[in-house]
N, C-alpha and C positions, 0 to 999 in steps of 0.2 A: 583434504577431502578424499574419502575412499568410497569405493563401491563394495557394499557388503551383500553377498549372496549366501543364503542359508536354507537348510532344510532340517526338520526335527523328526525324530522317531522315538518310540517307546524302547526302553533298553532294560530288559530284565536280567541279562547275563553280561554285565560289563567286563568280566574277566576275558571272555572270548573276544569281545570287541578290541580290548587293549592288546591282546595277543596278535590280532591281525594288524593293528596300527603299528606296533613295534616292528613287525616284519617289513612294513612299508617304509620304515625309516623315521617314523614319528618319535619324538622325544617328549617325555613328561616335563611340562613347563612348570606347573605348580598345582597344589591342592589347597583349596581355600573355602571359606564360607562367605557367601555374598548375600546382600540384601538389596533388592531392586525395588525402588519405589516409582510407580508409573503415575503420570499425571494426564488429565484430560480437561477439556473445556466444559462449561456448564451444560452444553447441549450434546456432549458426548461424541462430537464429530471425530475426535482422535480415536475413539474406540471403533467407530463404524468403518473408518478407512485405514485402520492399522497404522496410524501415525504414532511414533514412539517419542515421548518426552520422558526421560528417566534419570533418576539419581541412583547410582550404584555405589554402595559402600562395602569395602572389604579391607582387612589388614590396615586399618587406620587411614585408608585412602578414600577419596571420593571422586567419582567421574560423572559428569553431566553429559548425557547423550541425547541428541535429536536425530531421528531418522524420519524422513518425509513419508508421504503417502506411499503405500506399497504398490509395486507392480507384481502381480501374481501370475504364476503359470504352474498348474498342477501341484499346488502346495508349496512351490518354491517362492521365495521372496527376495527381490532384488531392489535395493534402495541405497540412496546416498546416506552416509553416516558422518555426523559431526560430533566430535568429542572434545570436552574441556575438562582438564584435571584441576582439582582444587583441594583445599584442606577440609577435613571433616568439620572443623570448628566453624566453617562458613555455611554449614547446612541450613541453619535458620534464616540466613540472609537469602539463600536461593529460594526457600519456601515462601518467604515474604515477596520476593521478586516475582515468582510464578503467580502467586495470588493476585498481585497488582496487575499482572498481564492477563488475568482471567483463566488461569490453569490451576487445577486443584487435585490433591492426592486421590488416586483411584484405588490402587491396591498395592500391597507389599508382597513381593515374591522372595521368600527365603529359601536358599538352596545350598547344598554342599556340592562343590564343583571340582572336578579333576580335568586339567587341560593338557592336551597333547598338541604339539605344533610341528609343522614342517614348512620350511621356507624354500621356495624355488624361484629364483630371479626376483621379480617385484611382486610376487604373489605369496600370500601367507595362507596355508591350509591349517585349519584348527578343528580339533575334535573336543567338544565339551561334554563330559559325562556328568550328569546332574542327578541329584536326589532331592526331591521336594518332600518335606515332612507331611505325612497324612495322605500324600497323593501318589508318589511312586518315582520310578527311574526313567530318565530320558537321555538321549544323546543328540547333540546338535552338530551338524557338519557345516562348517563355515569357510567361505572363501573370501578373502579380503584382497581387493585389487586396486591398483592405482587408477584413478578416474581418467588420467591423461592418455593412457594407452590401452584401455579396455572398454569394450561395448557390453551392454547388458546381455546381448545374445552370446557373446564369447564367454562371459562369466557364467551364464547358465549352463552352457555346454560343458565347460570345464568342471563345474560342480557335479554334473551328472557323471562324468568320468571318475571323479573323486569318489562319489558314493558307490559307484559300481564295484569298487574294490571290496566292498563289504556285503555283496549280494548273498553270499553263502550263509549269512547270519539270519536271513529272512526277517529283517526288521520291519515292524509295522509303523507306518507313517502317522505322526501326530500333527494334524494340520493347523491347530490353533496355537497362538503364542502363549507363553507361560502366563502372561497378564490375564488372558481370558480363561485359561484353565483354572487358575487360582480363584478368579472372581466367581466362576460357577460353583467351585467347591464351597466358598464362603456363603453363597446364596443358599445352597442346600442345607447348610448348618443353621442359618438363621430362619429359614422358612420351615424346616423340618417336615417337608412334604404336606404342610397344612394348606387348606384353602384360605387364602388371606383376604380378609374383609377390612381390617383396620390396621393403621400404622400409628403407633403412639410415640411421641417424641418428648422425652424428659428435658425441659428447658433449663434446668437449674445449673447445668455446666456453664452456661453463659449468664443467666439472670442472677444467680446467687451472689456472684462476686460484685456485681453492680449494686445489688440490694444491700449487701454488707457495707460497701463503701458509702452509700447514701446514709445509712444509719449512723455510721461512725462520724460523718461530717455534719449531720443535722440532728444528732441526738438531743442537744441542748434546746434547739428550737421546738422539736417534737414534744419534749418533756415540758417545756414552758407552756405550750399550747394546751396540754391536757392537765397541767397543774401538778405533776409528780414525775419522778425519775423513771421513765419507761424502759423496760429491759428489751434486749434484742429478741428473745423468745416470744415476748408478748407482741412486739411489733410484727414479727414474722407470722404469728398465728392469726393476725387480722383483728385481734381484740382491741376495741377502742380506736382503731385506725380507719378513717373514712375519708371522704372526699375533701374534708377540711384541710388535709395536709397536701392536697394536690399541688398547690402553689409551690410548696417546698420541693416536691419531687420534680416539678417542671423546671424550677430554678436549677436544681442539680443536673438535670438532663441537658439544659441549655448550655451549661459550661463543661459538659463531659466530653472528653476525647476518647472515642471508642478504641479499645485495644485491638479489635479485629472485626471483620465483616462476616464472620462465620455464621452467625444467626440469620443474617439476610440471605446468605447462600442457601441455608437450610430451607427457608421459606420458598425461594425460587425453585429449588429441586423438588419440593413437595408438590408444586404446581404440575409437575410432569407425571405424578403418580395418581392413579384413579381411585386408590383406596380411600376409605373414610379416614380423615386426619384428626387426631386427638392430641392436644398439648397437655403436659403434666407439669406441675410445679408446686413447691412448698413456699415459694416467695409470696410476700404480702400482695394481696389481690389488687389493692389500689395502685401499688408500685407497678405491677405488671401491666395494668390497663394504661397507665400514663406512659410507660416505656413503649408499649406497642403503638400507641397513638403518636408518639414522637417519631417513630420509625415508619409511620403510615402502614402498619401491619394490622390486618383484621384479627381480632382476638376471640372469635367464636370457638366453641369446642375446647375450652380450657377447663381442665379438672384440677381443683386445688386440693392437694394432699394434706391432710391434718398432720401436724408435727409429730404426733404419737402413732402414726400409721405408716404403712409401706405402700409401694406402687401396686403390687398384686392385689392386696386387700381393697385398696381404693378403686381399682378397676372393677373388681367383682361387685363392690357396693354400688357402682354406677352401671351395672348390668352390661359390662363390656366382656364379650366372650374371649377369654384368653387363648382358646384353641385356634381362633381365627385372627389373632393379632400378632403383629411384629412389633417388638419394643425396641426403640432406639434410645439408649440411655447412657452412653459413655460420657464422662465428664468433659472429655476433649471433643469439641464440636468438629474438629478436623477429621477425627475418626468417624463421627456420626455422618458427616457429609460424604465420606468415602463409602460408607454402608448404603446411603441413599443412592449414590451413583451406581453401585453394584446392583441394587434392586431395580433401578430404572433400566439398566442394560440387560437384565435377565428377563424382565417382564415384557418389555416392548417386543 
């Protein structure tokens, strides 16, 4: 268990900073590319109190980090840090575990990082020079101390002395964590400065796989019911498919083991957003209604997209103003839910 104390600044001239660091005895530890994936609970309490649950991947290694709620003083953050090293191959296992515990992916922070370090006694001083694509350059000053012989006050005072060595560079403080900086950047891209009235969610990333599976397993019964060999395209386009096959769909759903709860998470997240919600799908209408009833989900405001049309044209035909609409349509609902969490935390 370590006490991590850190402070971050914008860094537009890393060469000058490196020059000062080397004069102080810092040695270059490594240069790497890191991907940090941050997680939060469905109510975003981790975002509000700066609790950090993170998976960091670099150089074929993976590190799971938990840092508790931050104690803050003038932009400095002092918190206990717990780290667990693991194999990258176990990534999906941790994602599944986090989801089971109620923690979901919030944002990915990709950065190029150069690390300089200096060790004095039981304290490690680190300088991390980071470049975030599309965003810019930063430097993090970090002091890692043993919990057994360091108080938060001592750690904060020592960090101040550490940073004071770089005062001639006139660095400008960056008070937000990378997690929040990147989330704001993503929100600006998806909102494009528009006045948002609608949020449209394409359901097919989740529904289509179940619909295809149902058709494959029950094709013979459906064909027998209608008296001819029915094709998937005909089934999907709702032709000749009506409530008479509901018992087959319900039988399928009764025996279905859902591969994820991502759609349910989507519905819960949407409850936190005040925009008008619209669902989009190309899946058979009867199947969708049965599916939603099975999951006790209300299915108002569903727009069914014709198989020969696309989302934008369908929205226009239904008088949905594209200029005031955010479209959530990644096939991976884990990504969609991350986007919804970002929207929630930027709008509230």
